[in-house]
C-alpha positions as CSV (number, residue, x, y, z in Angstrom):
1,A,10.5,47.5,1.1
2,D,13.7,49.0,2.0
3,E,14.0,46.3,5.5
4,V,12.5,44.1,3.3
5,K,15.6,44.2,0.7
6,A,18.0,44.5,3.5
7,R,17.1,41.3,5.0
8,L,17.2,39.3,1.5
9,A,20.9,41.0,0.8
10,N,22.1,39.8,4.3
11,G,21.0,36.2,3.4
12,E,17.9,35.7,6.3
13,P,15.6,33.0,5.8
14,Y,12.0,34.2,4.0
15,V,8.4,32.5,3.7
16,V,5.9,33.5,0.8
17,R,2.4,33.6,2.2
18,L,-0.6,34.2,0.3
19,K,-2.3,38.0,1.2
20,V,-6.1,36.4,2.2
21,P,-8.0,39.6,1.7
22,R,-10.0,40.8,4.4
23,H,-13.7,41.4,5.2
24,E,-14.7,39.2,2.1
25,E,-17.2,36.1,2.1
26,V,-15.4,33.2,1.1
27,R,-18.6,30.8,-0.6
28,F,-18.5,27.9,-2.4
29,E,-20.9,24.5,-2.9
30,D,-20.4,21.5,-1.4
31,R,-21.7,18.7,-3.8
32,I,-22.5,16.7,-0.3
33,R,-22.8,19.9,2.2
34,G,-24.2,22.5,0.2
35,W,-23.3,26.3,0.2
36,V,-20.7,26.8,2.3
37,V,-19.6,30.8,3.8
38,V,-16.5,31.7,5.5
39,Q,-15.2,35.3,6.2
40,S,-11.9,35.6,5.2
41,S,-10.9,37.3,8.2
42,H,-11.1,33.7,9.9
43,I,-8.1,32.8,7.2
44,D,-4.6,34.0,8.4
45,D,-1.6,34.8,5.3
46,K,-1.0,30.6,5.3
47,V,2.3,29.9,4.1
48,L,3.2,28.6,0.5
49,F,6.7,28.5,0.1
50,K,8.9,27.3,3.2
51,S,12.3,28.9,4.1
52,D,13.9,26.0,2.9
53,G,11.7,26.8,-1.1
54,M,10.3,23.7,-0.9
55,P,5.9,24.3,-1.5
56,T,3.8,23.6,1.1
57,Y,0.8,20.9,0.7
58,H,-1.7,23.8,0.0
59,L,0.0,25.1,-2.6
60,A,1.2,21.2,-4.0
61,N,-1.9,20.0,-3.8
62,I,-3.6,23.0,-5.6
63,V,-1.1,23.2,-8.4
64,D,-1.6,19.4,-8.9
65,D,-4.7,19.1,-9.2
66,H,-5.5,21.6,-11.8
67,L,-1.7,20.1,-13.8
68,M,-4.3,17.3,-13.7
69,A,-7.5,19.1,-15.1
70,I,-8.8,17.8,-11.9
71,T,-12.5,17.9,-11.8
72,H,-13.6,16.9,-8.6
73,V,-12.4,16.8,-5.7
74,V,-14.0,14.0,-3.2
75,R,-12.5,14.3,0.2
76,G,-13.1,13.6,3.9
77,E,-14.3,15.6,5.7
78,E,-11.6,16.3,8.1
79,W,-10.6,18.8,5.2
80,L,-13.5,20.7,4.9
81,P,-12.1,23.8,6.8
82,S,-8.9,24.2,4.1
83,A,-11.7,24.2,1.7
84,P,-11.8,28.3,1.5
85,L,-7.5,28.9,1.3
86,H,-8.1,26.2,-2.0
87,V,-10.7,28.7,-3.3
88,L,-8.6,31.4,-2.7
89,L,-6.1,30.2,-4.2
90,Y,-8.0,28.9,-7.8
91,Q,-9.1,32.6,-7.5
92,A,-5.1,34.0,-6.9
93,F,-4.0,32.1,-10.0
94,G,-7.6,33.0,-11.8
95,W,-7.9,29.2,-12.4
96,Q,-11.1,27.1,-12.9
97,R,-11.4,25.2,-9.3
98,P,-13.1,22.0,-9.6
99,E,-16.4,20.6,-7.8
100,F,-16.1,20.0,-3.9
101,A,-17.4,16.9,-2.4
102,H,-16.6,16.8,1.2
103,L,-17.2,12.6,2.4
104,P,-18.6,11.8,6.2
105,L,-15.8,10.1,8.1
106,I,-16.3,6.1,8.5
107,L,-17.8,5.9,12.4
108,K,-16.3,2.8,14.6
109,P,-18.4,0.2,14.7
110,D,-20.2,1.5,18.4
111,G,-20.4,5.3,16.8
112,N,-18.4,6.7,18.6
113,G,-16.1,8.4,17.1
114,K,-13.4,8.1,13.6
115,L,-12.6,4.9,12.8
116,S,-8.8,4.1,13.7
117,K,-6.2,1.4,13.6
118,R,-6.7,0.6,16.7
119,D,-10.2,-0.1,16.2
120,G,-9.4,-2.5,13.9
121,D,-6.3,-4.2,16.2
122,R,-8.7,-4.4,18.7
123,L,-11.7,-5.5,17.7
124,G,-10.6,-8.2,15.3
125,F,-10.5,-6.9,11.6
126,P,-8.5,-5.2,8.8
127,V,-9.2,-1.1,8.7
128,F,-6.5,-1.3,5.7
129,P,-7.1,-2.9,2.1
130,L,-3.9,-4.2,1.6
131,D,-1.2,-5.5,4.8
132,W,0.5,-2.6,5.7
133,T,4.1,-2.4,8.0
134,D,4.5,0.9,9.9
135,P,7.7,2.2,8.7
136,A,8.3,3.7,12.6
137,S,7.3,0.9,14.7
138,G,7.6,-1.9,12.7
139,E,4.2,-3.4,13.2
140,R,2.5,-5.1,10.5
141,S,-1.8,-4.7,10.0
142,S,-3.5,-7.1,8.3
143,G,-5.5,-6.0,5.3
144,Y,-9.0,-7.1,3.7
145,R,-7.2,-8.7,0.4
146,E,-5.0,-10.7,2.7
147,R,-7.6,-11.6,5.0
148,G,-9.9,-13.3,1.9
149,Y,-12.1,-10.6,0.7
150,Y,-13.0,-10.1,-2.9
151,P,-12.3,-6.4,-4.3
152,E,-15.7,-6.0,-5.7
153,A,-17.4,-7.4,-2.3
154,F,-15.1,-4.4,-1.0
155,V,-16.2,-1.5,-3.3
156,N,-19.9,-3.0,-2.7
157,M,-19.2,-2.3,1.0
158,L,-17.6,1.1,0.5
159,A,-20.2,2.5,-1.2
160,L,-23.0,2.0,1.1
161,L,-21.5,3.5,4.0
162,G,-22.7,6.7,3.5
163,W,-24.3,6.2,0.5
164,N,-28.3,4.5,-0.3
165,P,-29.5,4.0,-3.8
166,G,-33.0,5.1,-2.6
167,T,-34.3,1.1,-3.2
168,E,-34.2,-1.7,-0.5
169,Q,-31.1,-3.1,-3.6
170,E,-27.6,-3.8,-1.4
171,L,-25.8,-6.1,-4.0
172,F,-24.4,-4.0,-7.4
173,S,-21.7,-4.8,-9.4
174,L,-18.9,-2.2,-10.1
175,D,-21.0,-1.4,-13.4
176,E,-24.1,-0.8,-11.8
177,L,-22.7,1.2,-9.3
178,V,-21.3,3.7,-12.0
179,D,-24.5,4.0,-13.7
180,T,-26.3,4.4,-10.0
181,F,-24.0,5.9,-7.8
182,S,-24.5,10.2,-7.0
183,L,-22.6,12.4,-4.8
184,D,-26.3,13.4,-4.3
185,R,-27.5,11.3,-2.0
186,V,-24.3,10.8,0.1
187,N,-25.0,11.7,4.1
188,K,-23.2,14.6,5.5
189,S,-23.4,12.5,9.0
190,G,-20.9,10.0,9.9
191,A,-21.3,6.3,8.7
192,R,-20.7,3.6,11.2
193,F,-18.4,0.8,9.9
194,D,-20.5,-2.3,10.7
195,P,-17.7,-5.5,10.4
196,E,-20.4,-8.4,10.6
197,K,-22.1,-6.8,7.7
198,T,-18.9,-6.1,5.8
199,R,-18.6,-9.9,6.1
200,W,-22.0,-10.8,4.7
201,F,-20.8,-8.8,1.3
202,N,-18.0,-10.5,1.2
203,Q,-20.2,-14.3,1.6
204,Q,-23.3,-12.9,-0.6
205,Y,-20.1,-12.0,-3.6
206,L,-18.3,-15.7,-3.1
207,R,-22.2,-17.0,-3.4
208,Q,-22.2,-15.8,-6.7
209,R,-19.0,-17.2,-8.0
210,P,-18.9,-19.6,-10.5
211,D,-18.1,-23.3,-9.2
212,A,-15.4,-23.8,-11.2
213,E,-13.7,-20.7,-9.7
214,L,-14.1,-21.8,-6.3
215,G,-13.1,-25.1,-6.7
216,E,-9.5,-24.2,-8.5
217,A,-9.0,-21.7,-5.2
218,L,-10.4,-24.5,-3.3
219,R,-7.6,-26.7,-4.7
220,G,-4.9,-23.9,-4.0
221,K,-5.5,-23.8,-0.1
222,L,-5.3,-28.3,-0.7
223,A,-2.2,-27.8,-2.3
224,E,-1.1,-26.3,0.7
225,Q,-1.6,-29.0,2.9
226,G,-0.5,-31.7,0.5
227,I,-3.6,-32.6,-1.2
228,D,-4.6,-33.2,-5.1
229,V,-7.5,-33.3,-5.7
230,P,-9.2,-33.4,-9.3
231,A,-11.0,-29.9,-10.7
232,E,-14.2,-31.6,-11.0
233,R,-14.1,-32.6,-8.0
234,A,-13.4,-29.9,-6.3
235,A,-15.8,-27.5,-8.0
236,R,-18.7,-29.9,-6.9
237,A,-17.3,-29.9,-3.2
238,A,-17.2,-26.1,-3.4
239,N,-20.8,-26.3,-4.6
240,L,-21.5,-28.0,-1.4
241,L,-19.9,-25.8,0.7
242,K,-20.0,-22.3,-0.3
243,E,-23.2,-21.2,1.1
244,R,-21.7,-21.8,4.8
245,A,-18.8,-19.9,4.0
246,T,-17.8,-17.0,4.1
247,F,-14.1,-17.3,2.4
248,V,-12.3,-19.8,0.8
249,N,-10.4,-20.9,3.6
250,D,-13.6,-21.4,5.5
251,M,-14.3,-24.2,2.9
252,L,-12.0,-26.3,4.3
253,E,-13.8,-27.3,6.7
254,G,-15.1,-29.6,4.7
255,M,-11.8,-31.6,4.6
256,Y,-13.2,-34.5,5.3
257,L,-14.6,-34.3,1.5
258,F,-11.2,-34.7,0.3
259,T,-9.8,-37.8,2.8
260,S,-10.2,-41.4,2.9
261,G,-11.2,-43.4,6.0
262,S,-13.0,-42.3,8.5
263,P,-12.5,-38.5,10.1
264,L,-13.1,-39.8,13.5
265,T,-10.9,-39.1,16.6
266,A,-10.8,-39.1,20.3
267,D,-12.0,-35.7,20.2
268,H,-15.7,-36.6,18.4
269,D,-16.4,-39.2,21.5
270,P,-18.3,-36.7,23.7
271,E,-20.7,-35.9,20.7
272,L,-20.6,-39.6,20.2
273,R,-21.1,-40.7,23.6
274,K,-24.1,-38.6,23.9
275,R,-26.0,-39.1,20.8
276,W,-24.8,-43.0,20.5
277,S,-28.0,-45.4,20.8
278,E,-28.2,-49.2,19.6
279,E,-31.4,-48.4,18.1
280,G,-29.9,-45.6,16.0
281,G,-26.9,-47.7,15.4
282,A,-29.6,-50.5,14.4
283,V,-30.9,-48.4,11.8
284,L,-27.6,-47.6,9.8
285,D,-26.6,-51.4,9.9
286,T,-30.0,-51.2,7.8
287,F,-29.2,-48.3,5.5
288,V,-25.5,-49.8,5.0
289,E,-27.0,-52.5,3.6
290,A,-29.6,-50.9,1.8
291,L,-26.5,-49.0,-0.2
292,P,-25.0,-51.8,-3.0
293,S,-28.8,-51.9,-4.4
294,V,-28.7,-47.6,-4.6
295,E,-28.6,-46.7,-8.4
296,P,-27.4,-44.4,-9.6
297,F,-25.4,-43.4,-6.3
298,T,-26.6,-39.8,-6.3
299,A,-28.3,-37.6,-3.7
300,S,-31.6,-38.3,-4.4
301,G,-31.1,-42.2,-4.7
302,I,-29.5,-42.3,-1.8
303,E,-31.7,-39.9,0.4
304,T,-34.9,-42.3,-1.0
305,A,-33.2,-45.5,0.4
306,F,-32.5,-43.7,3.7
307,K,-36.2,-42.7,4.2
308,S,-37.3,-46.2,2.8
309,V,-35.1,-47.3,6.3
310,M,-36.3,-44.3,8.3
311,D,-40.1,-45.6,7.3
312,R,-39.5,-49.3,7.7
313,T,-37.6,-49.6,11.1
314,G,-39.9,-46.6,12.0
315,A,-37.3,-44.7,14.4
316,K,-37.5,-40.9,14.9
317,M,-34.9,-39.1,12.4
318,G,-32.9,-37.5,15.7
319,K,-31.8,-40.7,16.5
320,V,-30.1,-41.4,13.7
321,M,-29.2,-38.5,11.6
322,P,-26.7,-37.0,14.0
323,L,-25.1,-40.6,14.0
324,Y,-25.0,-40.8,10.0
325,R,-23.9,-36.9,10.0
326,L,-20.5,-38.0,12.6
327,F,-19.9,-41.1,10.9
328,V,-19.5,-39.8,7.7
329,A,-18.8,-36.1,7.8
330,G,-17.2,-36.0,11.7
331,A,-19.3,-32.8,11.8
332,M,-22.8,-31.8,13.2
333,Q,-22.8,-28.8,10.8
334,G,-22.5,-29.1,7.5
335,P,-23.9,-29.5,3.8
336,G,-26.9,-31.8,3.3
337,M,-25.9,-35.5,4.3
338,F,-27.1,-37.0,0.5
339,E,-25.3,-34.8,-1.4
340,V,-21.9,-34.9,0.8
341,S,-22.6,-39.2,0.4
342,E,-22.7,-38.6,-3.2
343,L,-19.3,-36.6,-3.6
344,L,-17.7,-39.3,-1.0
345,G,-18.6,-42.2,-3.5
346,R,-20.6,-45.6,-2.2
347,D,-17.6,-47.6,-1.0
348,E,-16.4,-44.5,1.2
349,V,-19.5,-43.9,2.9
350,V,-19.9,-47.8,3.5
351,L,-16.3,-47.4,5.3
352,R,-17.0,-44.7,7.5
353,L,-20.7,-46.1,8.3
354,R,-19.1,-49.2,9.4
355,A,-16.2,-47.3,11.3
356,G,-18.5,-45.4,12.7
357,L,-20.5,-48.6,14.1
358,E,-17.8,-50.0,15.1
359,H,-16.4,-47.5,17.0
360,C,-19.2,-46.8,19.3
361,R,-20.0,-50.5,19.9
362,S,-16.3,-51.4,21.3
363,W,-17.6,-48.5,24.4
364,A,-20.1,-52.0,25.5
C-alpha cells in the first residue's frame, strides 16, 4: 500500500483493473447456446480504465446498457468469449444483467469462413446495407439500398439467415416477423449467405408492389433519360415488366414500350437472318392487314386475330412468333406480345411490323 501511494504521489501512470475472483464458475444461460460455464481462473484482470483515464470498451458497454435499461443483448458469436467478463462486471456493480443471445456468423457463399467485404467485392454483391467509404483507404463499397433492394426484402432475408419459423413460409411482412420470430429457433451453427436467394427475395417483394407504385419508380428512371411517360401508361408497363424484373432498373429493358418507331438496329441482323423466312413474312403481312379491324384493340382481340391468321395459313408458330417479337419489341424475351401490342397501340404495332418486314426483304 505504501508503494502504491508513493508511485501515485510521483505521478506515475496507472490503470484500473477488475479483480477477478479465482476458482469460481461463471455461469449464464444464453438464449441460443444454452448454459455457458467458464472457470474464472481463465479470465485475467481486465483493464477498466486506461492510463489516460478513459474507460475501456468492456466497461463502457456494461454501463451504457445498464443506463439504457437494455433487457436483451443480441450480438454475434465472436463476442461470446467476452460474455463471462460482462457477467462479472454486472455482478460487481450489483446490477441486474440482461439476457444474452449470441447469433451465428454469416458465412461465405461456399460456407468456408465468415463473410467479409472482400467476398462481396470478389463475387459482385454488396455486404453493407448502405454505400460505405473506408475513411482510411477511400475505397467505396456499394450498399443494398443503392443497388435497388427493398428494405423489407433485406430484413426478410436477414431474418431467415440462421432462423426458421418451423414452416415452409419464406415471405414475411415486418408485422409477421414481429409476431413469429423467436430466438429459441435460431440455429447455433453459421448461416451460409446466398446472393441468389437474396435477389429472389427482392424479386418477390417487387412483384408484390402495386403497379402504380412501380410505375412511378419507373417514370423516375425514364425521366433521368429524358423520357416523359404518363403515370397510367407507366403503371401498365410495370404490370407487364415486373414478372421478369428483380430491380426497378431491370424494367428499363422494356424501353421499347416507351419509344416510337422500329426498335431494330444493326445488332439485330444476325438474329433476324436466322429467323427470317418469306413464309413467316407472308403470315405477318396477313396479320398486318387484319389489325385495323380488331375492335377493341385489346390483348385478347389481338390474340384472336393472330390465331385466326395462323389457322388460315397453317403456319408454324416458330416461323412467325420470333419475327413478331423481334419486329415489335426488338428482343426474343419479354412479356406476352399481345399485351405488349395492346399497350403500344394499333398504329405503332402496324408501323413496327411493316418496318421489320421491309428491312428483312431489303436483303433479297
